[in-house]
N, C-alpha and C positions, 0 to 999 in steps of 0.2 A: 468803609466803603460799601455802598450799597450795589452788590452785583449778584446777579442770580448764580447759583452753584453750577460748575461744571458737570455735567451727568455723561453716562455713558462710557466711562473708562473701565478698563480692565484687561489684562494680559491676554489677548486673542487665544483661544484653545489651541488654534493650528501653528502657534508660532513656537518654536522649540526655546527651552530656557537658556539662561546665560551659559550655562557650562558647554552646551552643545555648539551655540553660537562661537564663543571663544576659542573652542577647541578646532575649529576649522573655519577661519575668519573669511567671510565673504560681506562684511558689513559695508564697504565701499566699493566702488567700480573697479579696483584692482585685484580684488578678489586674490589677496595672497595665499590663502587657503594654509595659514600659518596657526600652529597651536599655541596661542598666547599665553597658555599656562606655562609653556617651556621657554619660547622666546617671542620677541615682537617682530611684527612685519613693518610694512612700509611707515605706517604711522609712528612707530616707536613706543606704542603704547602698550601696557600690560592688561590686566583683568580688573584691578581695582581702580573706580573712578579717582582722577588726580583733578585738583581744584587750583587754581591760582589767584582766584579773587570770586567773592559772594557778596554783592553789595548793591545798593542802589545806584542806578547808573543814569545820568541827565541827557546822555549825547546821541540817543537813538533818534529816530523820526518822532515828531511832535505828538503823534498818536499812539506811539509805543511807550516814551518816557513820560509823558503828559508833564504835570507840575510836580509830582511826586517822586519820579523816577522809576525806572525798570527794575526789576529784580534779577539782575544780570549775573549769572553762574558761568565763569570762564572756565572752560575745560583746558588742560595742558594736553600737548601733542595736537597733530592734525592731519588729515589725509592728503593735505595740499602740500606744496613746498613753494609758496609764492616767494620771491626773491626780494619783494619789496615789503613783506609783511611787517606791519607797525606793532604786532603781538608776538615778534620772532622769540622773545625770550621764553614764552610758553609753548608756542606752536612747534617751532623747530629744535630749542634747546631743552624742552620738557620740563621747566621749572613749575614747580607746585608740591602740592600733599596730598597723599591718598587718602581716601576717606571710605568709610563702609558704606553700603546702602542705605542703612537707616539713618547715618548722620545725613547724607544727602538729603534724604526725605525730611529730616529736621531743619534742614537749610532752607529749603522751599517754604516751609510754615513759617520759619522766622523772618524771612523777607516780606511774607505776606503782613505778617503782624508789624513788620515796620513801615506798612504802607505802600508797599509795591504795587504799581499799577499792574503788574505780571510777572510771571517767571520766565526769565529770558535765558534760554539754554544756548550758550555760545560753543559752536565747534563741539558738539556731544556725540556725531555718530560712532566713533570709535569706542565709545563705551555705552552704546545704546542698549543693550540688555539690562545693563544695572540703572540705568536712567528709567527705563520702564518700570523696572522692579520699585524703585524709589518712588515714582509718581504714584505707582499702585499703594503704596504705605501711605503717601501724603493725602491720597484721594478723599477719605472722610472729612478732612479739615480745609481742603484747598477749594477755594471759591474765586480764585482769579485765573485769567486766560494762561496759557501756556505758549510761550514764543520758540519757535525754532529755527534759530540764527545761524546760517550756514553758508558755505562757499558755492552751494549749487551742485557739487560734484558727488551727487548722491546715485544710488539706484531705485528705480520703481519698488523693488521689493522692500528696500528699508524704509521708504516714504509709506508703504501700506502697513508695515508695521505699526507705525506712528498713529495710524487712523483711530481716532476716537481719544487722543492724548494730546494733539496739537491743535490749538485753536487758530493761530497765527503763524504763517510760514514768512520767513524773512530770508530768502536765498538770494545770491549774487548771480548775476549771468556776467562774467568776467571778460569773455572774448568771443568773436566771431570766427577768427583765423585761428585754427588748429596750431600752426607753427607757433604762435604766441603764447599759447596755452602750455605747450610742452617747453618753449623755452623759459617763460617766466613762472610757471606754477607745475610742472612735470605732470601735467594732465592732458595725457592724449585722449582725443575723443570728447573733449570738454563739451563742444556746443551741443552735440548730438546728446550726450549724457544729461547735461543740466536741462537741456528743453523737455526730454521725457520726465525727469524727475518733477519740474515745475508743472507740467501738464497733470500729474497725478496729484500734485498739491492743492492746484485749482480745483480739481475734481472734489476733493476732499472737502476743502474749506468753503467753497461757494463763493459769491461774491463779497466784495468788502463790507462789513457791518461795523457800525459804530455805537457809542454809549447812546443814553436815551435824552431826556429833555436837559434843558440849561440848569434846571434844578437838581438833578442828577449830577452827584460829584465824579462820575464816569463820563460825563459829556465829553464828546471829542475823542474819547480813547477808543482804539480799535478792539473789536472783540472777537471778530474772525475775518479770515481773508489771507490775501498773498500781497506782499510788497516785493517786487523785484527790484534788487539794488544793482546799479551798475555805477563803478568808479572810473572816471576818466582818467587814462594816462598820459603822460607827457609824451608828445611825437605820435600817437595812437587816436587822433580823433576821428579818422576815417573809419578804424576799426569799431570804434563807439558808436558810430552812426550806422555801421552796418548791424551791431548788436541790436539796437533800437528797431530797425527796420524786419529784423528776425522775429522780434518780441511782438510786434504789431502784426505780423504775418502769421504766427503761429497760435496765438491764443485769444480767445474771443474778447471783444471790446467789453469793458465793465466788469470782466471778471477777475481784475487785478489792479494793483497801482505799481508805479514805478517811483524809484528813488535814486536821482541821479547825483552822484557824491562827487564833490570838488576838492575833498580833503585830502587828495594824495600829497604825502610828503616823503622824500627819501629815507628810507629805512634799511636796515640789514644789508644784503649784497648790493642793492641798488645805490647805496650810500657808499661803499667800502670797495666793491669789485669793479676794476677798469672794466671787466667784460660788459658791464651793465651801465657804462657811463653816461649812455644816453637817457636813462631815467634818473639821473642824479640832480633833477631840479622839481621845482613844482609846475602845474600846468599854468598856461596863461589864460587870460580872460578870453582871448580870441577861440582858443581851443573849447573852453567849456561853453561859451556862448552858441558855438556852431553846434555841439551836441544837444543843449537846450533848445535851439532852434528847430533841430530837427523833431524833436519828440513834440514840439508843439504842432508842427506841420504833420505830423503822423496822428496827432490828436490822443497822444496818450496823457493820461492823468496821474498825478501823484506829487512828488515833492522834489526841489532843488535845493542844494545848499549855498549858503552865501560863501564867496571867495575866502573869507577871513577864515573858514573852517579848516583850512589846511595850515594846522599849527600843532606842534608836538604836544601841548598840554591836553589836546582832545584825546589823546590816548591815556588810557588808566594805568596807573602805578600797581605793579604786579608785586604785592608786599604780603600776600596771603590774607588781606582783609576779609573778615567773614567767613573764614574757612577754618572748620572745627577742628 
């Protein structure tokens, strides 16, 4: 793959090392202030990175996966508690294997050697200090972009820690209504928090930039930028429309792309808990088309999914594939 090296990385001198950050954890907006060397906070994570899968992944946006696949590294545990999470085996139940920082760095380079379009860090915030150390170790040989794939529930301080490490930001903006954010993801203040985080991401990454000419094998792949994801939930198309209006009002036109997801499939508590029975169905074409039409009316640019994407097989198997 002919891509120019990613330069300018290095752990900022003003940022404390992993021991200090884990000892009084404020990595996510919950700011548990837990000493994670002694016990875990809301996320359930310890201090060693835990992975559930590290392999080529074909089901991201076309500009992320390309034809070769994104080098997706799925981290166990999560700072959110989404009751419909398709990855609940690893996010809520914590399935995975702990690895050292050096092993994590080797995993990044292995994925690059396998032809990955990028290194795709999936829900990594609770292990951020170790991830940054691993990126530092991999830096001399790493020549593909780094993607930060997250739920959007981030602090501006955490985003700033990643300045110079992340090339492509892939955050969710899940809800406009805070009551829904609390009920479905245990995430108070979600809209305000995600807005400030995404504003910082856009400031760091700049407008979307893609690969070069058609003769370049990176053509069509994203090199820098922000893609804001939103998944339409059954029964909540009006909240989705409010999310899109908020995005259009909050961020400069041309500074980001959106990705409207139709892939919602009942999983986890949405499938089994009667309290959430209204989410125990897929979305209708009317619901999704209403949201797409609003995006068009607002002039938002980006991606939409085919309704056929709402299938269980789009969820990867978490069997420790590629985990050292």
